[in-house]
Backbone bond lengths (Angstrom), bond angles and torsions (degrees), N, CA, C in turn:
res aa  C-N    CA-C-N  psi(-1)  N-CA   C-N-CA  omega(-1)  CA-C   N-CA-C  phi
1 M - - - 1.430 - - 1.585 106.50 -
2 T 1.321 113.63 138.76 1.337 118.18 -176.55 1.554 110.90 -75.45
3 R 1.364 115.42 162.66 1.464 119.64 178.08 1.508 111.71 -59.90
4 A 1.296 112.93 -47.47 1.495 117.50 176.83 1.454 114.82 -54.31
5 R 1.295 117.78 -40.02 1.506 122.37 179.00 1.534 108.15 -68.15
6 R 1.311 120.30 -39.99 1.390 122.11 178.49 1.532 111.78 -63.72
7 I 1.315 116.51 -41.95 1.495 124.00 176.01 1.534 107.63 -57.32
8 Y 1.336 116.61 -49.98 1.469 122.35 -179.12 1.469 111.23 -56.90
9 Y 1.427 118.78 -49.27 1.418 117.06 -179.19 1.602 111.47 -64.69
10 F 1.280 114.87 -37.29 1.485 114.96 179.84 1.438 113.77 -66.87
11 I 1.362 119.64 -43.83 1.481 121.23 176.41 1.470 113.95 -63.55
12 S 1.356 115.58 -42.82 1.510 116.74 176.55 1.494 111.32 -62.01
13 G 1.316 119.77 -40.25 1.406 119.95 -179.36 1.608 112.54 -70.36
14 V 1.355 114.91 -30.71 1.473 116.41 175.51 1.528 110.98 -74.23
15 I 1.281 122.16 -28.61 1.398 127.07 -179.00 1.586 106.38 -77.50
16 L 1.268 116.16 -34.90 1.514 116.08 176.88 1.494 119.69 -72.79
17 L 1.369 113.49 -21.94 1.500 119.64 177.14 1.494 111.61 -63.33
18 P 1.408 123.54 -57.40 1.427 119.07 -179.59 1.566 111.45 -64.83
19 L 1.303 117.73 -25.12 1.435 121.02 -179.01 1.649 109.14 -67.75
20 C 1.296 112.13 -37.13 1.492 115.45 173.13 1.473 111.74 -60.04
21 V 1.341 118.07 -46.47 1.540 120.32 -176.22 1.608 106.02 -69.25
22 L 1.333 116.33 -40.11 1.459 114.64 178.04 1.554 114.97 -60.30
23 V 1.320 115.41 -40.91 1.485 117.85 -179.59 1.477 110.13 -65.71
24 V 1.345 122.85 -28.83 1.421 124.46 -177.20 1.575 104.22 -78.44
25 I 1.362 116.52 -51.18 1.443 121.21 -171.15 1.596 110.44 -64.53
26 D 1.303 115.63 -55.35 1.494 120.47 178.38 1.538 108.85 -122.18
27 P 1.308 116.70 95.74 1.466 120.66 -173.94 1.504 113.83 -60.99
28 K 1.340 116.18 -37.43 1.500 120.50 -175.24 1.618 106.90 -68.79
29 L 1.303 116.27 -49.29 1.533 119.26 -178.55 1.539 105.74 -71.31
30 G 1.315 120.40 -41.84 1.457 121.58 179.74 1.499 112.07 -57.24
31 Y 1.325 114.49 -40.94 1.456 120.34 -179.34 1.502 110.87 -63.31
32 Q 1.337 115.51 -43.71 1.490 118.66 177.58 1.577 112.77 -64.16
33 Y 1.321 115.82 -36.76 1.427 118.62 179.89 1.539 110.12 -72.25
34 A 1.356 116.06 -40.41 1.465 117.94 179.09 1.530 111.23 -64.22
35 L 1.402 116.01 -39.19 1.458 120.43 178.12 1.484 107.91 -64.65
36 L 1.238 117.83 -45.77 1.522 122.98 -174.63 1.645 105.38 -64.10
37 F 1.303 118.11 -44.39 1.435 121.58 179.95 1.574 110.02 -61.35
38 L 1.335 116.47 -40.92 1.493 118.51 175.94 1.474 111.97 -66.68
39 E 1.335 117.90 -45.32 1.467 121.29 176.48 1.540 116.18 -55.24
40 L 1.335 112.72 -45.66 1.414 117.90 178.29 1.509 115.45 -67.09
41 A 1.312 113.32 -40.85 1.529 121.27 175.00 1.487 111.60 -60.48
42 L 1.327 118.43 -45.61 1.474 122.83 179.99 1.509 109.31 -65.63
43 I 1.260 118.26 -44.74 1.483 119.01 -177.84 1.496 114.20 -67.37
44 F 1.354 116.41 -43.57 1.447 117.62 176.37 1.503 114.02 -67.85
45 H 1.351 115.94 -34.78 1.462 120.07 177.06 1.561 108.15 -61.83
46 G 1.399 113.29 -50.10 1.504 117.76 177.85 1.452 113.90 -56.25
47 L 1.371 117.30 -47.99 1.399 117.03 178.84 1.429 120.04 -63.57
48 K 1.384 112.97 -32.52 1.545 121.85 171.86 1.481 107.83 -56.58
49 H 1.333 117.89 -47.18 1.475 117.89 -178.31 1.493 113.27 -67.40
50 L 1.343 116.44 -33.69 1.450 118.90 177.90 1.505 112.70 -67.96
51 V 1.363 116.20 -43.34 1.450 119.16 178.93 1.544 109.85 -66.17
52 Y 1.261 117.49 -34.92 1.454 119.76 175.97 1.515 111.82 -63.21
53 F 1.329 112.17 -40.07 1.503 115.76 -178.41 1.542 109.91 -66.74
54 F 1.273 116.11 -47.29 1.423 117.26 -177.97 1.587 114.47 -70.85
55 A 1.312 115.38 -26.89 1.436 119.95 178.67 1.613 112.13 -80.06
56 L 1.286 112.97 -43.54 1.532 112.98 -172.28 1.467 110.61 -138.80
57 A 1.335 121.02 -43.40 1.470 120.29 -161.26 1.508 112.61 -69.99
58 R 1.327 117.35 -18.08 1.492 114.47 -178.84 1.552 112.82 -69.29
59 Y 1.292 116.81 -15.97 1.407 124.59 178.57 1.521 112.89 -91.19
60 K 1.329 118.39 -6.70 1.412 122.62 -172.19 1.524 110.19 -109.02
61 T 1.265 116.08 163.82 1.510 120.77 177.73 1.634 105.17 -71.47
62 G 1.311 110.78 130.55 1.441 114.63 177.67 1.541 113.92 85.23
63 G 1.391 113.33 15.19 1.438 119.45 178.00 1.539 114.60 -66.85
64 V 1.296 115.45 -37.14 1.442 120.38 178.01 1.492 111.74 -59.34
65 E 1.292 115.49 -38.49 1.519 121.56 176.51 1.574 109.91 -58.12
66 V 1.306 117.16 -45.03 1.519 118.96 171.04 1.481 115.67 -53.48
67 L 1.355 113.27 -43.99 1.506 119.61 178.04 1.479 110.82 -60.99
68 F 1.312 117.08 -48.28 1.481 119.77 -176.59 1.562 109.89 -69.00
69 K 1.328 115.83 -39.00 1.435 116.58 176.62 1.554 113.56 -63.85
70 G 1.264 117.10 -38.91 1.469 122.61 177.24 1.452 110.10 -66.84
71 L 1.325 122.09 -44.54 1.430 124.44 177.40 1.551 111.80 -62.86
72 L 1.320 118.38 -41.80 1.486 122.44 -179.39 1.538 110.04 -66.55
73 I 1.250 116.33 -43.83 1.544 118.38 177.22 1.496 112.87 -66.42
74 L 1.356 115.51 -40.12 1.504 117.57 -177.84 1.567 106.61 -67.71
75 D 1.281 115.38 -34.64 1.496 118.48 -177.02 1.545 109.07 -69.84
76 A 1.349 117.57 -36.81 1.385 121.72 179.57 1.587 109.08 -65.69
77 G 1.298 115.04 -40.53 1.507 122.87 177.69 1.533 109.37 -63.60
78 L 1.257 119.23 -45.57 1.488 121.05 -177.93 1.524 109.07 -74.48
79 F 1.310 121.21 -27.05 1.539 124.20 171.77 1.524 108.13 -65.25
80 A 1.320 115.65 -40.50 1.456 116.80 -176.66 1.549 113.06 -67.88
81 F 1.321 118.81 -24.85 1.426 123.69 173.33 1.571 110.66 -59.64
82 D 1.323 119.01 -30.64 1.463 122.65 -178.67 1.533 113.63 -78.28
83 L 1.325 113.32 -11.79 1.512 118.79 -175.73 1.493 114.44 -77.66
84 H 1.384 116.74 -4.65 1.506 118.77 177.00 1.524 110.68 -75.88
85 D 1.317 117.91 -22.86 1.507 121.74 -172.65 1.515 113.07 -94.53
86 V 1.411 117.67 -7.66 1.411 122.96 -179.50 1.478 112.02 -102.38
87 P 1.368 119.15 170.60 1.495 117.27 176.56 1.511 112.28 -58.53
88 R 1.341 113.63 153.35 1.433 120.47 -168.21 1.550 113.71 -65.91
89 W 1.267 117.33 -24.96 1.468 116.37 -172.78 1.551 111.54 -83.51
90 Y 1.350 114.79 -16.22 1.467 120.28 164.76 1.579 114.29 -61.04
91 G 1.371 110.14 -40.08 1.473 116.83 177.05 1.482 112.48 -71.38
92 M 1.379 117.05 -37.72 1.408 119.58 174.07 1.517 116.05 -64.23
93 I 1.336 115.56 -34.67 1.503 120.41 171.89 1.498 109.85 -58.26
94 F 1.358 115.25 -48.83 1.483 122.05 -179.28 1.625 107.50 -62.00
95 L 1.262 121.01 -43.55 1.498 124.16 -177.18 1.576 107.37 -68.43
96 I 1.321 114.84 -41.03 1.520 113.56 179.84 1.450 110.08 -74.68
97 G 1.338 117.20 -36.80 1.509 117.38 172.98 1.637 114.34 -58.78
98 A 1.302 112.11 -39.96 1.498 116.65 179.63 1.664 106.56 -66.75
99 M 1.237 117.99 -37.52 1.471 121.22 177.70 1.522 110.34 -68.39
100 L 1.267 119.14 -38.43 1.425 121.80 177.92 1.512 110.78 -66.69
101 V 1.377 117.74 -49.21 1.479 118.98 175.62 1.549 115.32 -57.98
102 S 1.395 110.32 -39.40 1.500 112.12 -177.70 1.524 108.84 -71.19
103 G 1.335 119.50 -35.67 1.441 121.75 175.95 1.520 111.37 -64.02
104 A 1.369 117.52 -42.17 1.490 116.07 176.02 1.453 114.71 -64.59
105 I 1.328 118.03 -33.79 1.512 120.58 173.60 1.539 109.43 -62.85
106 D 1.323 114.71 -45.79 1.513 117.57 -178.48 1.582 110.70 -60.53
107 I 1.376 113.05 -40.00 1.453 116.29 179.37 1.497 113.20 -65.26
108 M 1.325 114.96 -40.06 1.561 118.48 178.31 1.606 105.73 -66.87
109 Q 1.304 119.95 -41.48 1.420 119.54 179.15 1.520 109.50 -64.96
110 G 1.224 126.74 -36.34 1.375 131.46 178.29 1.528 110.72 -68.05
111 A 1.374 113.93 -39.07 1.498 119.75 175.32 1.561 110.87 -64.93
112 Q 1.346 114.63 -42.65 1.503 117.98 176.37 1.513 110.74 -65.38
113 A 1.242 119.99 -42.89 1.444 123.80 177.12 1.446 110.24 -56.69
114 M 1.421 117.15 -42.44 1.447 117.63 176.55 1.466 116.47 -65.11
115 K 1.342 116.22 -32.39 1.496 118.31 175.78 1.536 110.46 -69.75
116 M 1.325 112.17 -33.49 1.589 112.17 177.14 1.505 113.17 -84.05
117 Q 1.352 118.46 7.42 1.434 125.18 -177.30 1.465 114.43 52.74
118 S 1.295 115.20 43.39 1.513 122.61 174.21 1.465 110.93 -79.96
119 G 1.316 117.57 151.30 1.466 122.84 -176.64 1.445 117.99 -74.51
120 H 1.353 116.95 -16.69 1.498 121.46 -175.93 1.460 113.72 -101.23
121 W 1.289 120.49 13.05 1.463 122.21 -173.13 1.556 111.80 -64.12
122 K 1.380 114.71 -36.51 1.462 120.06 -176.42 1.503 109.54 -62.63
123 S 1.328 116.49 -48.92 1.458 119.12 -175.30 1.507 111.53 -70.27
124 Q 1.339 117.30 -35.74 1.369 120.18 176.25 1.554 113.65 -65.81
125 L 1.340 115.79 -42.08 1.426 118.14 176.03 1.507 115.18 -68.15
126 A 1.368 117.99 -38.38 1.395 122.27 175.33 1.593 112.62 -63.69
127 Y 1.266 116.92 -39.94 1.437 122.04 176.87 1.490 110.29 -61.63
128 G 1.292 115.19 -49.11 1.486 121.97 174.04 1.531 117.14 -52.89
129 V 1.336 109.51 -49.10 1.538 118.68 179.13 1.474 110.93 -64.73
130 G 1.404 117.23 -35.60 1.410 118.74 174.35 1.504 116.03 -63.99
131 K 1.414 113.95 -47.39 1.462 119.30 176.80 1.524 112.28 -59.96
132 A 1.369 113.29 -47.28 1.484 115.68 -176.69 1.601 109.96 -66.40
133 G 1.332 114.61 -33.80 1.483 120.40 179.88 1.541 107.82 -62.85
134 F 1.343 119.08 -45.57 1.387 122.16 -177.73 1.562 109.88 -65.97
135 G 1.225 115.17 -35.04 1.501 120.91 177.73 1.444 112.54 -67.99
136 L 1.441 119.15 -43.09 1.409 123.33 179.53 1.501 111.15 -67.00
137 V 1.342 120.13 -44.92 1.387 125.40 176.56 1.557 112.79 -56.13
138 G 1.356 112.60 -41.92 1.469 120.66 179.48 1.485 111.08 -57.65
139 F 1.261 120.64 -36.02 1.525 120.23 -179.87 1.505 111.89 -71.29
140 F 1.320 121.67 -17.65 1.493 126.96 177.48 1.466 108.99 -78.73
141 F 1.382 119.67 -27.98 1.426 121.97 -171.31 1.577 109.59 -112.71
142 L 1.307 121.07 36.86 1.433 122.44 177.26 1.463 117.01 -66.40
143 N 1.357 116.49 -17.07 1.470 120.08 179.79 1.505 113.02 -82.06
144 S 1.353 115.81 -26.47 1.469 122.08 -178.02 1.442 107.30 -101.84
145 M 1.426 117.54 106.84 1.479 117.74 -178.00 1.549 109.09 -77.40
146 R 1.314 118.84 -27.14 1.494 118.22 179.37 1.535 110.74 -69.08
147 L 1.300 115.77 -45.34 1.402 119.26 -178.87 1.637 108.95 -68.36
148 L 1.262 116.34 -31.80 1.433 121.50 179.27 1.544 110.36 -66.86
149 T 1.253 117.38 -40.80 1.453 121.47 -178.47 1.592 110.11 -70.84
150 V 1.360 114.16 -38.16 1.488 118.96 175.45 1.522 107.77 -63.82
151 L 1.357 117.87 -43.38 1.421 120.21 177.86 1.508 112.50 -60.09
152 F 1.283 116.46 -47.39 1.455 124.37 177.28 1.555 111.96 -58.14
153 A 1.378 117.23 -39.51 1.358 121.29 177.23 1.619 111.27 -63.81
154 L 1.356 112.60 -39.58 1.416 116.13 -179.97 1.592 109.93 -67.37
155 G 1.330 117.39 -33.89 1.461 117.73 177.37 1.550 108.31 -70.04
156 L 1.323 119.86 -34.76 1.474 121.46 178.42 1.502 106.75 -68.06
157 L 1.252 121.08 -38.78 1.428 123.65 -178.15 1.525 112.24 -66.25
158 N 1.399 114.18 -36.37 1.482 121.43 170.42 1.499 110.15 -57.28
159 M 1.298 114.08 -52.12 1.432 120.06 -178.52 1.519 113.77 -59.87
160 A 1.298 116.33 -42.86 1.442 122.63 -177.18 1.568 109.31 -68.93
161 V 1.276 117.85 -44.47 1.560 116.87 -179.99 1.511 106.61 -66.16
162 S 1.329 119.01 -42.64 1.472 119.02 -176.97 1.567 112.32 -62.27
163 H 1.328 112.26 -39.34 1.503 117.68 177.75 1.391 114.25 -61.77
164 I 1.335 118.97 -39.11 1.446 128.02 -178.97 1.505 108.90 -70.55
165 I 1.390 115.43 -40.90 1.513 120.08 176.55 1.511 112.56 -65.48
166 I 1.351 114.06 -42.01 1.468 116.98 175.96 1.490 113.88 -60.17
167 A 1.325 115.12 -36.33 1.509 119.63 -179.51 1.532 113.55 -60.07
168 F 1.336 113.89 -32.99 1.425 118.92 -171.55 1.613 111.94 -104.04
169 K 1.341 116.18 -4.26 1.377 120.16 -177.11 1.535 111.96 -78.16
170 K 1.328 115.43 138.14 1.490 117.25 178.09 1.494 111.18 -72.74
171 T 1.348 116.30 145.92 1.426 119.89 179.25 1.535 107.78 -111.84
172 D 1.339 112.51 159.71 1.483 113.18 -178.01 1.512 108.90 -87.70
173 I 1.235 113.92 146.87 1.513 122.98 178.01 1.485 104.24 -107.95
174 V 1.334 120.78 125.83 1.417 123.27 179.01 1.586 107.21 -108.10
175 Y 1.266 115.07 121.31 1.367 123.29 -178.56 1.570 110.07 -99.00
176 I 1.262 118.88 121.44 1.428 125.44 179.17 1.574 109.29 -90.44
177 Q 1.289 112.36 123.82 1.539 114.50 178.76 1.496 112.48 -106.92
């Protein structure tokens, strides 16, 4: 893992820690900040994919996939901006759904790492199961907004701690002879 990627994981983990506390202390304001954080993350991630497509990926195999992925992620981020004007539980459904999808992707990446006999498949799989578990439990408590915000804060805490752990974890270096 590059130094810039380690710094990114550490900073995102440090930003998520106070957000967890804010969501529990003031659920209304914490919800707004969590939704804003997700919106900005989706928009920047989608724009990053689009810039990569126009800069390099359109000349490579699978470049159209990068374009569609960037457009889809950007669209999800722009859709999230509309969730400030609707009742709060619609936004919570979107946040929980995003956590569920992210957890499912992490589970698939962990399963792929297990097939490749990589050393980090257990942590990747556990992280994905944790995120997907918080998302699934969240759908059962849609009637209780207070419990839902606490559950979402626990999911954010899971993400924050795992990002900080990832930032300091050693990575394998493969030498080709």
